[in-house]
N, C-alpha and C positions, 0 to 999 in steps of 0.2 A: 302419745309416745308409747312405744311397745315396752314390755317389761325388760327385754334384752338390752334395748338402748338405754333405759333408765339405769339398769345395773352397771353397764359400761360407763356411763356418766358418773355414777357414784364412785366407781373404782378409780377413774381418772382424777376425780376431785380428791379422794383420800390420798392418792399418791402425791399429788401436788402439795397438799398440806404437810405431808410427812417429809418431803424433800426440802421445803423452804426453811431457812433459819428462823429463829424466833426474833423477828424484828418488830419492835413495838412502836418506835418513833424514829423517823429519819433513817440514818444509816448505821446506828449502833444497836447492839443487842442487849438483852437482859443479862446474858452471860458476861459480857464486857463490863456492865455496871457492877455485877456481883464481884468480879475479879478486882475491880478498882476499890470497891468498898472494903474488901477483905485485905488487900495488899497495901492499901493506903490509910487504913483505919486511924492510926494515931494522928497523922497529919490532917485528915479530914475532920476529925473530932476536936483536936486540940491546937492545930496549927504548928505542931512540932512533933518530932524532928522533921526538917525539910527533907523530902525524899531524895535519895541518891539517884543521879542520872542513870546509873547502871544497876540499880536495885530493882526488886520485884514490883514496887509501886509504879515506877516509870515504865517498866516492861509492860505492865497491864494497861497503862495509859496509851502507850504507843500502838496497842492493838486496835484502838478505836480509829476508824477511818478519819483521816485529816485532823486527828486530835480534837474532834468535835466534842468537847466536854459539855457544851450546852445540851447536846443530845442526851448525855448521861444524866444531867440534872433533870431533864424533862422526864426521864424514866423513874425518878425517885418517887416512892410512895410517901404518903403524909407522915408516916412513922419515921421513914429514913430522912425526910426533910427536917424533922425535929432532932435527929441524932447527928447528922453530918452537916458541916458548913458548906453551903452551895458555893460561896466565893472561893473556898479552898479547892473544890472540884474544878472550877473554872480556871484557877491558877495553874493546875497541872499542865495545861497546854504550854505554858511558858517555862515551867520548871523542868519539864521532861523532854523538851525539844532537843534533839541531839546537837552537840557542839561540833559538828563536822560539816564538810561541804557536800557530803553524800546524804540525801534524805533516806529515811527508811523506805522500803519497797512499797508500803501501803500509804505513804504520805505524799503530799503535793507541796513543792517548794514554790513560794511566791516571791516576786521582786528580785530575782537573781540577775535578770538582764539589765545591764548598765549599773549594777550595784558594786562592781569591782570584785565580786566573788570569783574565785578561781574555779574553772571547770576542768575536770579530768577527762 
């Protein structure tokens, strides 16, 4: 391979790496994990207070594609696993799902067909 082609390949590779979000596992990112740990700290460590549906904790949880909290758990370091209750992270999916007929733009609704839910 010529030096010119090698240089071009390295440049393309470097650009590809810089454009990609930091995805460690599945569809969630380390940034989303950090936001959840920061904004949900009391609930994740102590189980109280329950996060408000419209508060910063649920806002952070709703940023995770399809509220995949297992993906967030999978990103935890050993130290974080000792500090935060994994079950509480998983529970965020149920605590923070919006109580409306309109799903968040990055979420997927399941089971609406034939469930009696009203469609707009």
